[in-house]
Structure formats: structure tokens, C-alpha cells
BAFI-3210 file (N, C-alpha, C; in Angstrom, 3 decimals, decimal comma, padded with zeros to 6 digits):
// residues 257
n [1|2|3|4|5|6|7|8|9|10|11|12|13|14|15|16|17|18|19|20|21|22|23|24|25|26|27|28|29|30|31|32|33|34|35|36|37|38|39|40|41|42|43|44|45|46|47|48|49|50|51|52|53|54|55|56|57|58|59|60|61|62|63|64|65|66|67|68|69|70|71|72|73|74|75|76|77|78|79|80|81|82|83|84|85|86|87|88|89|90|91|92|93|94|95|96|97|98|99|100|101|102|103|104|105|106|107|108|109|110|111|112|113|114|115|116|117|118|119|120|121|122|123|124|125|126|127|128|129|130|131|132|133|134|135|136|137|138|139|140|141|142|143|144|145|146|147|148|149|150|151|152|153|154|155|156|157|158|159|160|161|162|163|164|165|166|167|168|169|170|171|172|173|174|175|176|177|178|179|180|181|182|183|184|185|186|187|188|189|190|191|192|193|194|195|196|197|198|199|200|201|202|203|204|205|206|207|208|209|210|211|212|213|214|215|216|217|218|219|220|221|222|223|224|225|226|227|228|229|230|231|232|233|234|235|236|237|238|239|240|241|242|243|244|245|246|247|248|249|250|251|252|253|254|255|256|257]
n.u [160,579|161,954|160,025|158,331|159,496|159,702|157,001|156,246|157,934|156,682|154,282|154,739|156,194|153,979|152,099|153,200|152,524|151,653|154,415|154,144|154,127|156,725|155,521|153,083|149,781|147,663|144,101|141,632|139,828|137,600|135,791|136,061|138,589|141,596|145,211|146,823|147,330|145,147|146,195|147,125|147,042|149,996|152,315|152,979|150,587|149,897|148,123|148,835|150,883|150,238|151,969|152,120|152,430|153,961|152,167|149,883|149,297|148,989|146,475|144,930|144,252|141,638|139,768|141,007|138,998|138,719|139,005|136,754|134,074|132,270|128,953|127,394|126,981|124,624|122,184|123,049|126,316|129,478|131,054|133,853|136,369|137,656|135,745|133,951|134,821|135,586|135,372|133,802|134,129|134,129|133,049|131,864|129,414|128,416|127,219|125,641|123,215|119,712|118,016|117,080|113,983|112,539|112,170|109,935|107,962|105,126|103,183|100,504|097,384|095,259|092,070|090,415|090,012|090,959|089,200|089,420|088,840|088,217|087,544|085,036|083,722|083,450|081,761|079,928|080,714|078,803|079,122|080,048|077,479|076,098|076,862|076,423|073,795|071,574|071,307|068,564|066,051|064,757|066,748|068,323|067,224|066,758|069,207|071,801|075,211|077,931|081,100|083,073|081,899|080,290|077,147|073,590|070,802|067,264|064,981|061,876|059,497|060,315|059,552|056,595|055,695|053,765|053,559|053,064|050,632|051,670|054,242|054,056|053,026|055,381|056,741|055,717|056,363|057,792|055,668|055,093|055,305|052,259|052,514|054,150|055,472|056,389|059,234|059,220|058,666|061,131|060,201|056,796|053,537|052,426|050,277|046,971|046,597|048,862|049,816|048,539|048,943|049,223|051,446|051,580|051,192|053,199|055,163|056,140|057,341|059,580|060,407|061,929|064,958|067,351|067,907|070,144|070,471|069,361|071,401|073,231|076,416|077,711|077,069|076,824|077,452|077,897|076,902|074,596|071,229|069,200|066,496|067,178|068,934|067,141|065,749|064,007|064,645|062,579|060,868|061,003|063,341|065,141|065,417|066,335|068,918|070,005|072,702|073,159|072,530|074,094|076,206|077,509|080,261|081,528|083,914|087,143|087,867|090,708|093,080|094,429|097,940]
n.v [025,485|027,996|029,419|029,674|030,836|033,388|033,937|034,036|036,226|038,039|038,565|039,157|041,658|042,797|042,921|044,583|047,880|050,958|053,384|056,886|060,173|062,704|065,154|065,030|065,618|064,680|064,190|066,249|064,764|065,786|068,958|070,513|069,446|070,301|071,519|071,494|070,657|071,906|074,440|073,721|073,512|074,191|072,246|073,153|074,722|076,622|078,778|078,583|081,171|083,602|085,248|088,285|090,568|093,963|095,210|094,354|094,709|097,267|097,488|096,438|098,103|100,542|103,172|106,442|109,428|112,131|115,309|115,729|116,555|116,381|116,529|119,571|120,277|121,464|124,105|126,733|127,834|128,995|131,984|132,584|135,253|136,398|135,661|137,551|139,956|140,137|140,866|141,233|140,728|142,664|140,808|139,046|140,887|141,292|138,896|138,219|139,895|139,982|138,601|140,409|141,335|140,742|143,375|143,398|141,869|141,703|142,301|140,111|140,856|142,662|141,675|143,617|146,337|149,343|150,994|152,856|156,396|156,640|154,336|154,137|156,415|155,643|154,484|151,928|150,606|150,511|147,774|146,523|146,598|145,222|142,631|141,766|141,319|138,755|135,398|134,860|132,657|131,461|131,357|129,526|127,174|126,706|126,841|124,521|123,918|122,372|120,719|121,680|124,469|124,817|125,746|124,388|125,260|124,700|123,783|125,280|123,909|121,507|122,489|122,876|120,388|117,716|114,886|111,377|108,901|106,384|107,034|108,623|106,657|104,978|106,867|106,765|105,493|102,522|099,759|098,403|094,898|092,852|091,136|092,390|093,288|095,550|096,299|094,872|096,836|097,285|096,569|095,237|094,204|091,353|088,639|088,058|085,487|083,983|084,266|082,827|080,129|076,703|073,980|071,276|067,462|066,442|068,613|068,509|066,431|066,570|068,732|067,602|066,845|064,362|061,332|059,896|057,165|056,400|056,760|054,851|053,309|051,355|051,338|050,455|052,256|050,748|048,331|045,982|045,452|042,555|042,549|044,332|043,100|040,667|042,222|042,904|044,320|046,396|046,144|049,053|050,132|048,450|049,256|051,855|051,259|050,233|051,280|053,758|053,674|054,661|055,293|053,458|051,230|048,924|046,370|046,171|043,194|041,214|039,685|036,543|035,783]
n.w [071,647|071,425|070,531|072,687|074,582|073,086|073,042|075,473|076,761|075,272|076,243|078,706|078,370|077,733|079,976|081,477|083,111|081,939|081,299|082,815|081,280|082,108|082,438|082,772|084,585|086,826|087,090|089,034|091,628|092,343|092,209|094,479|095,298|096,757|095,833|097,757|101,405|103,766|106,062|109,088|113,076|114,840|116,738|119,294|119,926|118,878|116,092|112,681|110,984|108,997|106,142|104,956|102,382|101,839|100,208|100,118|103,089|102,894|100,900|102,632|104,370|105,635|103,480|104,076|104,730|102,521|102,643|104,571|106,510|109,564|109,919|111,451|115,103|115,608|114,812|115,522|115,673|116,315|114,960|113,003|113,964|111,664|109,413|110,192|109,946|107,335|103,929|100,755|097,635|094,127|092,101|093,876|095,101|092,766|092,186|094,497|093,752|093,311|090,508|088,027|086,520|083,206|080,646|079,426|080,963|082,408|085,675|087,164|086,247|088,699|090,220|090,618|088,904|087,200|084,847|082,337|081,234|078,547|077,662|079,009|077,877|075,221|072,202|070,376|067,044|064,068|062,974|065,337|067,265|065,221|065,273|068,106|068,139|069,062|067,257|065,276|065,649|063,525|061,714|062,850|062,531|059,790|058,506|058,297|059,554|058,374|059,909|057,992|057,473|055,539|054,264|054,418|053,271|053,997|051,839|050,532|049,917|051,185|053,908|053,965|053,386|054,137|056,031|055,238|055,653|056,257|056,870|059,304|061,023|060,969|062,599|065,458|068,345|069,296|070,564|073,458|074,481|074,852|077,198|078,700|081,726|084,062|086,250|089,162|092,310|095,294|097,464|098,092|098,340|099,849|098,813|100,518|100,211|099,738|102,399|103,909|102,748|102,428|102,526|099,928|100,169|098,465|098,334|100,769|101,058|099,287|100,177|102,531|103,646|102,639|104,287|106,303|105,993|103,734|101,977|099,983|100,102|098,698|096,029|093,070|089,350|087,157|087,245|085,915|086,019|086,130|084,916|082,821|081,372|080,123|078,525|075,342|072,289|070,529|067,134|066,004|067,034|066,616|064,063|063,847|064,953|062,645|060,335|058,126|054,707|052,826|053,946|054,396|053,480|051,525|052,038|050,869|048,424|048,508|046,770|047,438|047,421]
ca.u [160,835|162,253|158,836|157,263|160,033|159,320|155,797|156,217|158,713|156,009|153,020|155,350|156,392|152,680|151,701|153,640|152,076|152,102|154,702|153,564|155,199|157,121|154,749|151,564|149,265|146,660|142,665|141,410|138,581|136,181|136,396|136,647|139,706|142,973|146,475|147,796|146,314|144,967|147,026|147,288|147,846|151,369|152,518|153,079|149,235|149,719|147,751|149,910|150,762|150,309|153,005|151,506|153,265|153,439|151,512|148,545|148,852|148,548|145,342|143,612|143,905|140,581|140,098|140,724|138,220|139,659|138,208|135,516|133,669|131,101|127,468|127,545|126,181|123,231|121,884|123,763|127,885|130,455|131,800|135,323|136,332|137,955|134,937|133,105|135,349|135,786|135,012|133,249|135,010|133,040|132,742|130,832|128,574|127,287|126,551|124,694|122,712|118,757|117,985|116,223|112,884|112,622|111,804|108,440|107,519|103,800|102,408|099,283|096,378|094,297|090,671|089,781|091,063|090,321|088,394|089,665|087,933|087,906|086,789|083,634|082,683|083,310|080,482|080,336|080,337|077,719|079,276|079,578|076,046|075,205|077,406|076,121|072,709|071,320|070,864|067,023|065,451|064,128|067,729|069,300|066,441|066,992|070,871|072,738|076,156|078,760|082,285|083,629|081,707|079,005|075,615|072,708|069,401|066,163|063,631|060,317|058,821|060,260|058,984|055,651|055,615|052,920|054,025|051,849|050,261|052,840|055,468|053,595|052,770|056,822|057,269|055,493|057,465|057,228|054,842|055,418|054,348|051,128|052,758|055,357|055,610|057,468|059,930|058,454|059,474|061,700|058,985|055,591|052,701|052,092|048,804|046,484|046,632|049,910|050,157|047,894|048,967|049,823|051,864|050,713|051,873|054,314|055,900|056,801|058,252|060,683|061,505|062,696|066,094|067,617|068,267|071,349|070,103|068,973|072,577|074,100|077,888|077,771|076,121|077,828|076,622|078,206|075,979|073,141|070,109|068,575|065,573|067,845|069,377|066,166|064,664|064,364|064,343|061,372|061,479|061,159|064,819|066,340|065,474|067,157|070,150|070,799|073,606|072,382|073,070|074,792|077,556|078,293|081,303|081,934|085,144|087,804|088,063|091,773|092,970|095,669|098,651]
ca.v [025,877|029,027|030,331|029,717|031,591|034,368|034,209|034,466|037,269|039,242|038,641|039,643|042,867|043,738|042,734|045,851|048,946|052,036|054,534|058,083|061,228|063,555|066,335|064,340|065,901|063,901|065,089|066,301|064,129|066,698|070,392|070,739|068,790|070,914|070,824|071,428|070,608|073,243|074,602|073,117|074,222|073,873|071,286|074,080|074,972|078,200|078,559|078,938|082,218|084,117|086,526|089,087|091,676|095,313|096,009|093,497|095,125|098,967|097,637|096,039|099,643|101,224|104,405|107,739|110,366|113,340|116,761|115,296|117,281|115,832|117,271|120,640|119,623|122,207|124,980|127,648|127,578|130,079|132,362|132,965|136,670|136,820|135,568|138,635|140,979|139,874|141,834|140,786|141,284|142,627|139,752|138,354|141,745|141,109|137,398|138,489|141,076|139,373|138,843|141,572|140,792|141,474|144,908|143,127|141,453|142,335|141,439|139,442|142,025|142,530|141,420|144,848|147,145|150,945|151,298|154,484|157,222|156,489|153,187|154,462|157,048|154,950|154,212|150,915|151,079|149,640|146,402|145,914|146,230|144,002|141,276|141,866|140,950|137,349|134,824|134,402|130,900|130,581|131,201|128,489|126,142|126,617|126,448|123,778|124,320|121,335|120,701|122,514|125,802|124,904|125,698|123,389|125,622|123,770|124,420|125,749|122,696|120,596|123,263|122,926|119,057|116,735|113,409|110,419|107,965|105,175|108,016|108,834|105,165|104,577|107,646|106,242|104,773|100,693|099,718|096,957|093,476|092,707|090,250|092,765|093,617|096,765|095,606|095,018|097,395|096,232|096,294|094,788|093,633|089,959|088,726|087,252|083,923|083,436|084,403|081,422|078,806|075,482|072,940|069,878|066,337|066,238|069,576|068,502|065,316|067,367|069,786|067,351|066,406|063,271|060,698|059,132|055,787|056,353|056,805|053,695|053,559|050,228|051,584|050,553|052,742|050,176|047,170|045,929|044,761|041,007|042,778|044,927|041,859|040,167|042,959|042,657|045,635|046,700|046,521|050,380|050,532|047,653|050,011|052,898|050,921|049,789|052,319|054,289|052,525|055,652|055,637|052,201|050,974|047,656|045,917|045,590|041,687|041,195|038,203|035,731|035,520]
ca.w [072,727|071,266|070,433|073,676|075,133|072,554|073,365|077,191|076,848|074,729|077,104|080,104|078,319|077,636|080,865|082,228|083,249|080,819|081,788|082,581|081,238|083,109|082,550|083,235|085,562|087,215|087,148|090,320|091,982|092,542|092,262|095,767|095,737|096,782|095,576|099,058|102,644|104,451|107,209|110,590|114,306|115,287|117,653|120,699|120,185|117,668|114,539|111,359|110,729|107,437|106,083|103,734|101,521|102,432|099,380|100,704|104,342|102,566|100,551|103,477|105,356|105,412|102,874|104,653|103,765|101,896|102,999|104,742|107,607|109,956|110,610|112,582|116,009|115,782|113,857|116,127|115,702|116,486|113,721|113,450|113,893|110,390|108,641|110,312|109,412|105,867|102,654|099,582|096,405|093,069|091,972|095,014|095,006|091,531|092,013|095,142|093,421|092,814|089,450|087,366|085,485|081,842|080,063|078,429|081,692|083,130|086,595|086,837|086,686|089,780|090,103|090,913|087,693|086,888|083,512|081,662|080,769|076,887|077,783|079,791|076,845|073,988|071,520|069,576|065,855|063,510|063,140|066,792|067,243|064,420|065,707|069,700|068,269|069,240|066,261|065,291|065,744|062,038|060,846|063,415|061,952|058,232|058,022|059,027|059,170|058,707|060,150|056,965|057,646|054,539|054,782|053,746|053,445|053,689|050,634|050,834|049,579|052,308|054,993|053,927|053,259|054,747|056,196|054,919|057,059|056,512|057,691|060,884|061,567|061,450|063,594|066,532|069,171|069,609|071,879|074,563|074,204|075,733|078,263|079,701|082,926|084,645|087,201|090,419|093,214|095,902|098,587|097,616|099,614|099,833|098,702|101,472|099,844|099,663|103,870|104,361|101,841|102,973|101,457|100,212|101,133|097,667|098,429|102,040|100,828|098,605|101,027|103,319|103,178|102,621|105,527|106,139|105,783|102,336|101,209|099,707|100,074|097,904|094,856|091,866|088,592|086,122|087,092|084,789|086,480|085,616|084,091|081,840|080,789|079,723|077,698|073,782|071,716|069,711|065,812|065,686|067,799|065,599|062,618|064,092|064,947|061,297|059,816|056,956|053,581|051,825|054,427|054,728|052,753|051,185|052,118|049,212|048,452|048,227|046,567|048,113|046,141]
c.u [160,958|161,067|158,135|158,292|159,743|158,027|155,533|156,715|157,691|154,678|153,792|155,535|154,872|151,692|151,991|152,846|152,646|153,027|154,061|154,450|155,656|155,978|153,285|150,965|147,685|145,041|142,548|140,082|137,287|136,766|136,731|137,839|141,104|144,012|147,240|146,793|146,255|145,797|146,300|147,804|149,164|151,365|152,558|151,757|148,789|148,944|148,944|149,822|151,015|151,444|152,475|152,763|152,880|152,331|149,870|148,420|148,264|147,021|144,506|143,591|142,790|140,444|139,888|139,943|139,080|138,635|136,637|135,191|132,413|130,074|127,948|126,572|124,965|123,247|122,551|125,278|128,583|130,975|132,983|135,387|136,843|136,769|133,935|133,466|135,843|134,887|134,797|133,966|133,831|132,455|131,140|129,272|127,609|126,766|125,510|123,519|120,975|118,579|116,925|114,979|113,081|111,966|110,457|107,633|106,261|103,312|100,931|098,280|095,355|092,870|090,169|090,648|090,070|090,296|088,843|088,702|087,591|087,287|085,198|083,018|082,883|081,994|081,025|079,894|079,319|077,448|079,211|078,238|075,360|075,577|077,235|074,625|072,635|070,866|069,384|066,804|064,976|065,760|068,687|068,378|066,813|067,995|071,291|074,036|077,339|080,194|083,190|083,240|080,763|077,747|074,283|071,023|068,139|065,110|062,494|059,420|058,754|059,432|057,482|055,112|054,645|053,481|052,626|051,319|051,273|054,075|055,218|053,177|054,447|057,476|056,825|056,392|056,804|056,724|055,359|054,644|053,144|051,290|053,648|054,636|056,686|057,825|059,188|059,489|060,567|060,864|057,226|054,872|052,295|050,864|048,434|046,495|047,960|050,405|049,740|047,979|049,548|050,332|051,319|051,608|053,043|055,356|056,570|057,571|059,538|061,332|062,168|063,830|066,705|067,980|069,526|071,686|069,804|070,122|073,471|075,762|078,503|077,264|076,905|076,962|076,942|077,430|074,682|072,084|069,698|067,743|066,046|068,185|068,536|065,639|065,164|063,803|063,335|061,848|061,815|063,142|065,801|066,452|066,250|068,685|070,849|071,504|072,831|073,232|074,286|076,140|078,234|079,054|081,604|083,411|085,642|088,256|089,696|092,188|094,574|096,397|099,376]
c.v [027,337|030,004|030,343|030,519|033,022|034,724|034,873|035,717|038,503|039,719|039,302|041,111|043,399|043,812|044,296|046,838|050,104|052,930|056,014|058,955|062,105|064,663|066,127|064,822|065,337|064,740|065,171|065,253|064,545|068,246|071,103|070,116|069,871|070,676|070,443|071,038|071,801|073,396|074,120|073,715|073,490|072,797|071,914|074,859|076,267|077,656|079,050|080,563|082,591|085,211|087,147|090,142|093,052|096,263|095,451|094,300|096,784|098,924|097,190|097,142|100,085|102,681|105,397|108,881|111,533|114,571|116,400|115,852|116,755|116,945|118,114|120,010|120,295|123,754|126,393|127,216|128,942|130,520|132,846|134,654|137,197|136,538|136,719|139,880|141,007|140,420|141,442|141,444|141,785|142,063|138,933|139,479|141,369|139,944|137,552|139,291|140,111|139,757|139,687|140,941|141,522|142,580|144,521|142,320|142,105|141,650|141,012|140,915|141,615|142,081|142,914|146,002|148,511|150,998|152,670|155,010|157,123|155,181|153,342|155,337|156,362|154,284|153,148|151,129|150,134|148,136|145,796|145,608|145,071|142,464|141,197|141,201|139,251|136,791|134,451|133,121|130,548|130,623|129,741|127,294|125,617|126,410|125,404|123,677|123,101|121,745|122,041|123,861|125,929|124,620|124,972|124,210|124,703|124,515|124,773|124,737|121,720|120,961|122,966|121,486|118,758|115,244|112,662|109,472|106,973|106,024|108,375|107,708|104,830|105,730|107,359|105,364|103,312|100,630|098,460|095,887|093,684|091,890|090,799|093,345|094,445|096,067|095,943|095,633|096,405|095,596|096,440|094,226|092,181|089,641|087,786|085,639|083,053|083,295|083,145|080,396|077,733|074,496|071,585|068,797|066,204|067,439|069,293|067,471|065,436|068,253|068,730|066,544|064,967|062,700|060,144|057,919|055,523|056,167|055,544|053,779|052,363|049,958|051,457|051,017|051,520|048,703|047,096|045,055|043,405|041,631|043,600|043,852|040,932|040,897|042,552|043,983|045,749|046,591|048,182|050,725|049,513|048,465|050,943|052,518|050,318|051,285|052,694|053,518|053,587|055,757|054,495|052,084|049,722|047,365|045,266|043,847|041,892|039,818|037,964|035,500|033,950]
c.w [072,696|071,333|071,539|074,733|074,700|073,152|075,019|077,301|076,327|075,700|078,354|079,954|078,167|078,965|082,034|082,104|082,525|081,935|081,649|081,980|082,167|083,476|082,669|084,574|085,774|087,743|088,698|090,443|091,882|092,550|093,658|096,423|095,704|096,613|096,880|100,368|103,435|105,950|108,561|111,955|114,762|116,546|118,870|120,760|119,298|116,542|113,635|111,026|109,442|107,298|104,770|103,313|102,119|101,317|099,783|102,054|103,779|102,076|101,525|104,550|105,054|104,557|103,898|103,805|103,602|102,130|103,173|106,391|107,820|110,085|111,609|113,739|116,205|114,481|114,288|115,899|116,127|115,129|113,909|113,030|112,433|109,287|108,845|109,686|107,776|104,878|101,492|098,603|095,380|092,763|092,567|095,224|094,024|091,711|093,097|094,808|092,891|091,455|088,942|086,532|084,156|081,526|079,632|079,842|082,449|084,391|086,490|087,448|087,714|089,107|089,942|090,148|087,603|085,414|082,953|081,270|079,375|076,917|077,897|078,578|075,614|073,485|070,343|068,069|065,253|063,423|064,247|067,080|066,706|064,935|067,052|069,570|068,088|067,759|066,414|065,069|064,754|061,378|061,285|062,453|060,545|058,012|059,111|058,685|059,428|059,338|059,405|056,957|056,214|055,026|053,876|054,065|053,377|052,622|051,403|050,931|050,843|053,915|054,882|053,122|054,102|054,963|055,727|055,812|057,204|057,142|058,763|061,305|061,700|062,160|064,835|067,036|069,298|070,778|072,455|074,334|075,110|077,323|078,919|080,545|083,344|085,619|088,234|091,577|094,295|097,198|098,010|098,583|099,012|099,753|099,888|101,481|100,119|101,471|104,285|103,785|102,939|102,439|101,612|100,147|099,967|097,932|099,720|101,657|100,066|099,166|102,119|103,039|103,229|103,719|105,255|105,565|104,600|101,507|100,928|099,232|098,705|096,555|093,540|090,357|087,397|086,135|086,764|085,777|085,743|084,646|082,933|080,727|079,851|078,587|076,160|073,463|070,626|068,131|065,349|066,131|066,994|064,446|062,877|064,548|063,690|061,096|058,504|055,745|052,813|052,631|055,163|053,308|052,545|051,430|050,865|049,692|047,996|047,784|047,121|047,092|046,715]
res [m|s|v|k|n|e|g|y|s|r|i|d|w|l|s|k|a|k|r|t|q|p|e|f|q|e|d|r|r|s|v|y|w|v|d|r|l|p|p|t|p|q|r|d|g|k|t|t|e|f|v|t|s|s|r|l|e|a|l|s|q|p|r|q|p|v|y|y|k|g|d|r|p|g|p|i|w|p|v|r|r|s|a|m|n|a|e|c|s|a|r|l|e|q|l|g|k|p|k|t|l|n|n|q|y|y|f|d|r|s|a|y|m|m|v|t|r|g|a|q|s|a|e|p|s|t|r|l|q|q|l|s|q|p|l|a|r|k|q|v|q|e|y|k|e|s|a|w|g|q|t|f|p|v|s|e|n|s|k|k|a|i|a|s|a|r|v|e|q|l|a|e|s|k|a|y|h|k|a|f|q|n|e|r|p|v|q|w|d|v|p|e|g|a|l|k|a|g|a|n|l|r|l|q|q|l|s|r|p|r|s|r|t|m|i|k|d|d|y|d|p|y|k|v|s|p|a|a|r|r|v|h|a|t|p|r|i|e|e|l|c|v|p|i|a|r|k|v|r|p|k|k|a|t|g|q|q]
***
């Protein structure tokens, strides 16, 4: 009897709910769950009045412009009397002067210039006269100048060489093929036979569009005809169906344990 009492008291003690700690905070059911209820209108019909601090009221005020002046009403405005009678200082007069040009600055030369008397009566030297002469055609053909300024003169034997028959044959331009035809012009004359030609019966049948009644909506491409089922392969086809002997692998026989 005592055992039953002890067992009953133990089960009764275990069936009790677990006590929560005083600092326990229940989790929110949703991120939109608030800790407090939102403000509601009062009984007399007025809404809840929010009380703010003086600092919040000061921060909520719009920012006042500092030294701000609006746009002038027009291009003409009255000038004060003091501004009319004002005198500039020495520094302002110095800054008001335009910037001077450099001593080595030269203006653009005019298209019409005056040639000096010395340039008109000058005589070229022998070297200038030699450089002013045009280059002879013989010198241009004999000398080939590279990008580095090196010259490669042509030898006398090369000048007097005669090409062989094979070289002359290779130098000829490649001829066109016998069946080559040049491009036909955009406009050409149609032959008389093409203008009077008549289509035969086969061309008329092929040019005729397919009628709607010939189209079979219930056509099955996978259906095998009875004639194809009763066909027998020829010996040649049976020979081609046999796999290649060198590619056939015999199956390995495995012993049963």
C-alpha cells in the first residue's frame, strides 16, 4: 500500500506543469507582433495625443537657409548710391588689369606676308641647287632602299638576264575555265522560245497546290502495312545484317558455385 502511495505521489508531481523563471520572455508569434497595443481613440471621440520633447520639436523644424538670396527679378535692377560712389583699392585695380602676354609670344602670321629684300636677292648655293634637282628614274629602279636606310643595287647580270620559257609561262595570268561564264547583267533579253513555251502535263500537276481533301488527319506514321509484314529478306540483306566477326566478343562462361 505504501508503494502505491509513493508511486501515485510521484506521478502526481511529474504531471504538474514546469514553472517558468521570472526573467523568461516569451517569443513573438510573428515579426509584426507588437509588445504594446496601438493607440486607440478616446471615449470622447478625440485621438490619442502624443507628447514630444523639446529636442524632437526642434529637430522637426525645417532648416533655415543661411545667407540665401533669391534670384534677381530681371537683368536690370537698381544700384545703391554707395555702390556708385565706391572707390576701388589698389589690390582690386591690380586684379582688374588684363593678363599680359609672354615676351616670347608671336601672333599668327598673316596669309599675306611681306618678303624681305634680302630674301628676294638671295642666291642658292651649289648644294641647294644639287638637292633641288629631281631624282633620275634610272637611280630609282636600280636602288631599293629598306626601312633601315640600306641600299641594294641591282647587278649588271640581272639587268641583262633573259627569262626562260618556263618562267615566261609561269608569269602568264591564269586562264578561266572553259565552262566559265561571266555574271549575267541585271537586265537581259528573254529568248523567243521561253516566251512562247507551254508547260506539259507533269509540270501542271506539280504546280497545282495540294487540295484539302487529300490531307489525312488520321495518318499514323508508325503503322506497318500488311505487305511489309509478309515480306522476306533477300540473301544479300541477310548477309549485310550479320555483324562483323572481329567485332563480336564471345561471352565469358562463369562457373556456378
